[in-house]
FIKOL-192571 format. One record per atom (N, C-alpha, C): residue number from 1; residue in one letter; atom name; y negated, z negated, x. Coordinates in pm, whole numbers. Layout:
N
   nr  rest  atom      c2      c3      c1
  NUM     A    CA       Y       Z       X
...
END
This chain:
159
   nr  rest  atom      c2      c3      c1
    1     X     N    4883    4292   -2665
    1     X    CA    4818    4220   -2686
    1     X     C    4722    4183   -2543
    2     X     N    4599    4115   -2583
    2     X    CA    4514    4110   -2446
    2     X     C    4531    3953   -2396
    3     X     N    4571    3954   -2247
    3     X    CA    4551    3791   -2255
    3     X     C    4403    3707   -2199
    4     X     N    4413    3590   -2238
    4     X    CA    4302    3563   -2226
    4     X     C    4269    3491   -2107
    5     X     N    4119    3503   -2064
    5     X    CA    4098    3448   -1901
    5     X     C    4082    3326   -1894
    6     X     N    4140    3252   -1815
    6     X    CA    4150    3080   -1766
    6     X     C    4105    3071   -1632
    7     X     N    3935    3022   -1635
    7     X    CA    3912    3015   -1469
    7     X     C    4037    2898   -1440
    8     X     N    4034    2938   -1336
    8     X    CA    4163    2855   -1238
    8     X     C    4093    2740   -1127
    9     X     N    4145    2625   -1111
    9     X    CA    4124    2509   -1038
    9     X     C    3998    2417   -1063
   10     X     N    4015    2348   -1182
   10     X    CA    3894    2268   -1197
   10     X     C    3962    2089   -1180
   11     X     N    3887    2010   -1160
   11     X    CA    3940    1891   -1154
   11     X     C    3814    1796   -1257
   12     X     N    3874    1717   -1286
   12     X    CA    3801    1591   -1375
   12     X     C    3775    1439   -1285
   13     X     N    3674    1392   -1315
   13     X    CA    3632    1312   -1300
   13     X     C    3580    1220   -1425
   14     X     N    3654    1104   -1449
   14     X    CA    3643    1008   -1530
   14     X     C    3567     896   -1495
   15     X     N    3437     831   -1542
   15     X    CA    3412     706   -1578
   15     X     C    3401     644   -1683
   16     X     N    3523     551   -1713
   16     X    CA    3510     488   -1829
   16     X     C    3470     335   -1898
   17     X     N    3358     347   -1860
   17     X    CA    3297     279   -1888
   17     X     C    3234     255   -2042
   18     X     N    3173     154   -2039
   18     X    CA    3130     129   -2208
   18     X     C    3099     258   -2267
   19     X     N    3025     332   -2216
   19     X    CA    2942     439   -2278
   19     X     C    3031     553   -2162
   20     X     N    3044     574   -2088
   20     X    CA    3148     667   -1994
   20     X     C    3079     800   -1994
   21     X     N    3196     893   -1916
   21     X    CA    3122    1031   -1899
   21     X     C    3264    1087   -1825
   22     X     N    3243    1218   -1849
   22     X    CA    3349    1297   -1799
   22     X     C    3302    1457   -1710
   23     X     N    3355    1462   -1589
   23     X    CA    3302    1545   -1529
   23     X     C    3395    1693   -1510
   24     X     N    3373    1824   -1507
   24     X    CA    3479    1917   -1472
   24     X     C    3385    1950   -1343
   25     X     N    3477    1962   -1235
   25     X    CA    3432    2018   -1105
   25     X     C    3496    2122   -1067
   26     X     N    3461    2251    -998
   26     X    CA    3540    2337    -863
   26     X     C    3429    2327    -811
   27     X     N    3382    2265    -732
   27     X    CA    3249    2290    -637
   27     X     C    3190    2388    -598
   28     X     N    3091    2410    -610
   28     X    CA    2971    2316    -653
   28     X     C    2965    2375    -801
   29     X     N    3057    2427    -865
   29     X    CA    3058    2453   -1030
   29     X     C    3111    2323   -1136
   30     X     N    2997    2241   -1196
   30     X    CA    3000    2116   -1241
   30     X     C    2953    2115   -1399
   31     X     N    3005    2072   -1470
   31     X    CA    2995    2062   -1585
   31     X     C    3026    1887   -1655
   32     X     N    2902    1829   -1731
   32     X    CA    2917    1686   -1776
   32     X     C    2928    1677   -1905
   33     X     N    3024    1610   -1989
   33     X    CA    2915    1504   -2055
   33     X     C    2978    1415   -2108
   34     X     N    2898    1325   -2180
   34     X    CA    2887    1191   -2193
   34     X     C    2980    1114   -2274
   35     X     N    3086    1027   -2336
   35     X    CA    3147     975   -2406
   35     X     C    3092     989   -2540
   36     X     N    3161    1064   -2650
   36     X    CA    3134    1067   -2756
   36     X     C    3227    1004   -2843
   37     X     N    3257     916   -2849
   37     X    CA    3380     885   -2944
   37     X     C    3524     967   -2938
   38     X     N    3639     891   -2988
   38     X    CA    3782     971   -2906
   38     X     C    3773    1090   -3005
   39     X     N    3724    1101   -3121
   39     X    CA    3756    1228   -3204
   39     X     C    3682    1355   -3123
   40     X     N    3553    1325   -3100
   40     X    CA    3464    1440   -3041
   40     X     C    3497    1411   -2923
   41     X     N    3538    1359   -2842
   41     X    CA    3569    1355   -2714
   41     X     C    3705    1429   -2665
   42     X     N    3790    1380   -2743
   42     X    CA    3904    1484   -2744
   42     X     C    3847    1626   -2802
   43     X     N    3847    1667   -2833
   43     X    CA    3791    1804   -2883
   43     X     C    3734    1873   -2766
   44     X     N    3590    1818   -2699
   44     X    CA    3584    1849   -2582
   44     X     C    3692    1872   -2473
   45     X     N    3755    1781   -2468
   45     X    CA    3849    1798   -2354
   45     X     C    3941    1903   -2380
   46     X     N    3985    1897   -2480
   46     X    CA    4112    2038   -2542
   46     X     C    4033    2131   -2494
   47     X     N    3882    2225   -2561
   47     X    CA    3816    2301   -2530
   47     X     C    3838    2366   -2396
   48     X     N    3801    2242   -2315
   48     X    CA    3788    2242   -2173
   48     X     C    3923    2299   -2100
   49     X     N    4042    2250   -2165
   49     X    CA    4173    2282   -2150
   49     X     C    4215    2438   -2197
   50     X     N    4149    2447   -2242
   50     X    CA    4197    2585   -2306
   50     X     C    4108    2710   -2251
   51     X     N    3963    2670   -2175
   51     X    CA    3921    2764   -2129
   51     X     C    3954    2758   -1957
   52     X     N    3973    2653   -1918
   52     X    CA    3973    2593   -1753
   52     X     C    4097    2573   -1729
   53     X     N    4173    2565   -1639
   53     X    CA    4279    2536   -1608
   53     X     C    4250    2391   -1482
   54     X     N    4321    2319   -1565
   54     X    CA    4282    2165   -1544
   54     X     C    4393    2125   -1420
   55     X     N    4350    2099   -1274
   55     X    CA    4479    2102   -1209
   55     X     C    4487    1938   -1186
   56     X     N    4418    1848   -1201
   56     X    CA    4429    1709   -1209
   56     X     C    4299    1644   -1243
   57     X     N    4321    1534   -1315
   57     X    CA    4219    1431   -1319
   57     X     C    4203    1314   -1253
   58     X     N    4079    1249   -1162
   58     X    CA    4100    1109   -1139
   58     X     C    3969    1025   -1229
   59     X     N    4069     907   -1298
   59     X    CA    3986     839   -1329
   59     X     C    3985     658   -1327
   60     X     N    3874     651   -1304
   60     X    CA    3872     513   -1233
   60     X     C    3929     409   -1325
   61     X     N    3988     307   -1227
   61     X    CA    4080     192   -1235
   61     X     C    3990     124   -1327
   62     X     N    4019      60   -1407
   62     X    CA    3947     -76   -1509
   62     X     C    4006    -182   -1498
   63     X     N    3925    -318   -1460
   63     X    CA    3979    -407   -1491
   63     X     C    3824    -527   -1557
   64     X     N    3875    -635   -1608
   64     X    CA    3796    -716   -1638
   64     X     C    3715    -807   -1558
   65     X     N    3633    -890   -1554
   65     X    CA    3549    -955   -1443
   65     X     C    3570   -1088   -1535
   66     X     N    3540   -1189   -1457
   66     X    CA    3534   -1373   -1520
   66     X     C    3440   -1350   -1617
   67     X     N    3336   -1301   -1565
   67     X    CA    3168   -1332   -1674
   67     X     C    3158   -1209   -1775
   68     X     N    3264   -1099   -1785
   68     X    CA    3293   -1026   -1900
   68     X     C    3302   -1116   -2020
   69     X     N    3255   -1088   -2128
   69     X    CA    3274   -1089   -2250
   69     X     C    3428   -1039   -2311
   70     X     N    3487   -1077   -2372
   70     X    CA    3619   -1052   -2448
   70     X     C    3562    -906   -2516
   71     X     N    3477    -907   -2592
   71     X    CA    3445    -799   -2667
   71     X     C    3431    -665   -2555
   72     X     N    3367    -703   -2461
   72     X    CA    3333    -618   -2368
   72     X     C    3403    -541   -2334
   73     X     N    3500    -640   -2276
   73     X    CA    3607    -633   -2188
   73     X     C    3720    -529   -2234
   74     X     N    3749    -603   -2389
   74     X    CA    3835    -517   -2476
   74     X     C    3785    -381   -2479
   75     X     N    3660    -351   -2537
   75     X    CA    3631    -216   -2522
   75     X     C    3623    -138   -2436
   76     X     N    3596    -172   -2269
   76     X    CA    3633    -104   -2174
   76     X     C    3780     -70   -2159
   77     X     N    3859    -188   -2165
   77     X    CA    3967    -130   -2144
   77     X     C    4084      -4   -2265
   78     X     N    3992     -40   -2363
   78     X    CA    4008      77   -2500
   78     X     C    3982     196   -2461
   79     X     N    3830     212   -2413
   79     X    CA    3821     339   -2379
   79     X     C    3905     411   -2253
   80     X     N    3947     308   -2168
   80     X    CA    4021     377   -2051
   80     X     C    4108     468   -2117
   81     X     N    4191     331   -2243
   81     X    CA    4292     382   -2278
   81     X     C    4309     543   -2388
   82     X     N    4187     553   -2418
   82     X    CA    4165     671   -2490
   82     X     C    4158     791   -2407
   83     X     N    4090     741   -2301
   83     X    CA    4058     908   -2174
   83     X     C    4200     909   -2182
   84     X     N    4299     812   -2087
   84     X    CA    4440     815   -2066
   84     X     C    4532     906   -2150
   85     X     N    4480     860   -2275
   85     X    CA    4605     930   -2416
   85     X     C    4557    1055   -2416
   86     X     N    4423    1114   -2420
   86     X    CA    4368    1236   -2446
   86     X     C    4428    1338   -2349
   87     X     N    4457    1283   -2213
   87     X    CA    4474    1374   -2092
   87     X     C    4616    1366   -2075
   88     X     N    4695    1294   -2150
   88     X    CA    4877    1277   -2124
   88     X     C    4891    1435   -2244
   89     X     N    4833    1376   -2350
   89     X    CA    4828    1463   -2465
   89     X     C    4848    1620   -2429
   90     X     N    4719    1645   -2338
   90     X    CA    4745    1760   -2273
   90     X     C    4785    1827   -2182
   91     X     N    4852    1729   -2085
   91     X    CA    4950    1749   -2044
   91     X     C    4875    1751   -1871
   92     X     N    4740    1685   -1852
   92     X    CA    4671    1694   -1735
   92     X     C    4738    1611   -1630
   93     X     N    4754    1620   -1504
   93     X    CA    4786    1537   -1406
   93     X     C    4706    1396   -1409
   94     X     N    4709    1269   -1418
   94     X    CA    4628    1156   -1422
   94     X     C    4640    1105   -1285
   95     X     N    4516    1010   -1210
   95     X    CA    4571     946   -1084
   95     X     C    4475     897   -1125
   96     X     N    4514     717   -1162
   96     X    CA    4413     619   -1154
   96     X     C    4323     580    -988
   97     X     N    4221     564    -979
   97     X    CA    4158     530    -878
   97     X     C    4093     442    -873
   98     X     N    4063     337    -748
   98     X    CA    3943     249    -724
   98     X     C    3836     250    -678
   99     X     N    3765     190    -765
   99     X    CA    3572     217    -708
   99     X     C    3581     230    -549
  100     X     N    3672     158    -482
  100     X    CA    3654     144    -334
  100     X     C    3722     285    -266
  101     X     N    3809     377    -343
  101     X    CA    3905     455    -293
  101     X     C    3767     596    -313
  102     X     N    3746     620    -416
  102     X    CA    3648     734    -492
  102     X     C    3554     723    -420
  103     X     N    3472     601    -386
  103     X    CA    3351     581    -309
  103     X     C    3323     596    -163
  104     X     N    3515     592    -123
  104     X    CA    3508     563      39
  104     X     C    3440     727     107
  105     X     N    3342     696     169
  105     X    CA    3281     862     256
  105     X     C    3189     899     179
  106     X     N    3125     829      80
  106     X    CA    3009     910      18
  106     X     C    2917     871      45
  107     X     N    2881     711      70
  107     X    CA    2800     631      93
  107     X     C    2730     654     226
  108     X     N    2620     622     282
  108     X    CA    2567     605     373
  108     X     C    2641     465     440
  109     X     N    2658     419     546
  109     X    CA    2724     323     604
  109     X     C    2594     248     616
  110     X     N    2580     100     547
  110     X    CA    2451      32     596
  110     X     C    2379     -10     439
  111     X     N    2399      91     367
  111     X    CA    2302     131     248
  111     X     C    2308       9     171
  112     X     N    2215     -38     174
  112     X    CA    2201    -157      68
  112     X     C    2153    -175    -100
  113     X     N    2120     -43    -115
  113     X    CA    2072      -5    -221
  113     X     C    2168     -62    -342
  114     X     N    2144     -49    -484
  114     X    CA    2262     -96    -622
  114     X     C    2331       3    -587
  115     X     N    2466      24    -630
  115     X    CA    2584     137    -618
  115     X     C    2523     218    -757
  116     X     N    2476     181    -852
  116     X    CA    2405     322    -940
  116     X     C    2313     421    -885
  117     X     N    2218     355    -810
  117     X    CA    2109     388    -730
  117     X     C    2179     500    -634
  118     X     N    2279     444    -559
  118     X    CA    2366     529    -431
  118     X     C    2423     664    -518
  119     X     N    2480     627    -615
  119     X    CA    2573     733    -670
  119     X     C    2462     816    -738
  120     X     N    2374     788    -831
  120     X    CA    2265     892    -877
  120     X     C    2222     980    -770
  121     X     N    2179     971    -673
  121     X    CA    2082    1022    -508
  121     X     C    2232    1102    -451
  122     X     N    2335    1029    -473
  122     X    CA    2469    1141    -404
  122     X     C    2484    1230    -484
  123     X     N    2506    1237    -641
  123     X    CA    2494    1292    -699
  123     X     C    2396    1418    -726
  124     X     N    2311    1384    -712
  124     X    CA    2164    1479    -703
  124     X     C    2203    1591    -593
  125     X     N    2223    1511    -452
  125     X    CA    2255    1591    -329
  125     X     C    2363    1683    -355
  126     X     N    2502    1606    -415
  126     X    CA    2584    1733    -411
  126     X     C    2580    1823    -470
  127     X     N    2517    1845    -631
  127     X    CA    2507    1888    -714
  127     X     C    2362    1978    -762
  128     X     N    2267    1973    -657
  128     X    CA    2094    2006    -675
  128     X     C    2082    2128    -797
  129     X     N    2177    2187    -830
  129     X    CA    2134    2301    -911
  129     X     C    2131    2238   -1063
  130     X     N    2182    2141   -1080
  130     X    CA    2231    2076   -1227
  130     X     C    2182    1915   -1223
  131     X     N    2094    1880   -1123
  131     X    CA    2028    1738   -1066
  131     X     C    1926    1720   -1163
  132     X     N    1874    1775   -1267
  132     X    CA    1784    1744   -1321
  132     X     C    1817    1748   -1492
  133     X     N    1875    1815   -1527
  133     X    CA    1999    1814   -1638
  133     X     C    2045    1722   -1646
  134     X     N    2144    1679   -1534
  134     X    CA    2256    1554   -1612
  134     X     C    2197    1430   -1474
  135     X     N    2133    1434   -1370
  135     X    CA    2113    1303   -1330
  135     X     C    1958    1257   -1325
  136     X     N    1864    1308   -1405
  136     X    CA    1727    1306   -1366
  136     X     C    1690    1108   -1413
  137     X     N    1766    1067   -1503
  137     X    CA    1726     901   -1537
  137     X     C    1809     832   -1467
  138     X     N    1783     718   -1457
  138     X    CA    1837     577   -1418
  138     X     C    1994     589   -1511
  139     X     N    1930     595   -1628
  139     X    CA    2056     563   -1732
  139     X     C    2175     658   -1719
  140     X     N    2150     781   -1641
  140     X    CA    2285     834   -1579
  140     X     C    2358     836   -1500
  141     X     N    2392     685   -1453
  141     X    CA    2467     682   -1370
  141     X     C    2609     698   -1365
  142     X     N    2660     627   -1519
  142     X    CA    2782     692   -1571
  142     X     C    2807     903   -1505
  143     X     N    2743     957   -1550
  143     X    CA    2751    1082   -1550
  143     X     C    2755    1068   -1382
  144     X     N    2686    1052   -1329
  144     X    CA    2711    1054   -1162
  144     X     C    2839    1027   -1112
  145     X     N    2858     916   -1156
  145     X    CA    2988     860   -1104
  145     X     C    3079     942   -1161
  146     X     N    3097     982   -1290
  146     X    CA    3205    1110   -1331
  146     X     C    3201    1221   -1225
  147     X     N    3080    1261   -1151
  147     X    CA    3115    1384   -1103
  147     X     C    3099    1376    -943
  148     X     N    3072    1241    -917
  148     X    CA    3143    1200    -815
  148     X     C    3358    1200    -817
  149     X     N    3355    1098    -883
  149     X    CA    3504    1074    -896
  149     X     C    3600    1206    -909
  150     X     N    3536    1312    -925
  150     X    CA    3586    1481    -992
  150     X     C    3575    1493    -877
  151     X     N    3410    1505    -827
  151     X    CA    3429    1584    -624
  151     X     C    3527    1511    -540
  152     X     N    3613    1360    -554
  152     X    CA    3671    1331    -463
  152     X     C    3789    1386    -561
  153     X     N    3832    1407    -666
  153     X    CA    3963    1444    -713
  153     X     C    3984    1578    -669
  154     X     N    3896    1686    -677
  154     X    CA    3911    1812    -596
  154     X     C    3975    1780    -464
  155     X     N    3923    1723    -391
  155     X    CA    3958    1678    -251
  155     X     C    4087    1648    -226
  156     X     N    4133    1563    -359
  156     X    CA    4265    1468    -330
  156     X     C    4377    1586    -380
  157     X     N    4345    1654    -473
  157     X    CA    4456    1743    -545
  157     X     C    4449    1904    -437
  158     X     N    4370    1943    -359
  158     X    CA    4375    2014    -272
  158     X     C    4419    2006    -151
  159     X     N    4457    1887    -100
  159     X    CA    4509    1826      13
  159     X     C    4663    1812      14
END
């Protein structure tokens, strides 16, 4: 019986926002997909987990803000819980990370541009071979942040 080859040493980064995205990284290799509901997203994560050795995952810590609507805050938390449940079911090590933690060291000091713009620019710079595919539109900021979170996860789990 032939043993299936599994690529080793990949990391996930998850931006669990209302739309959200997940990135699989072993720098500079990257693949990203957007949140597509629980069943479709779980299927894709399970496929990745069968093809790649997922060492660990960072998921951005979520919380509501006083000006968030109740429905919006609830959906945000529900998405984060769905991501965590999928990863736990697949026995992928998870670490929640605050925005401040994963953003540390990624942006130039004094850069006052909106954080979504900075995230897109940094992701384009780190992953230029896929910038057009994943980060070409302003609305791709969830993908950019998932990529940056995965990039930081790799650095964390490797140390």
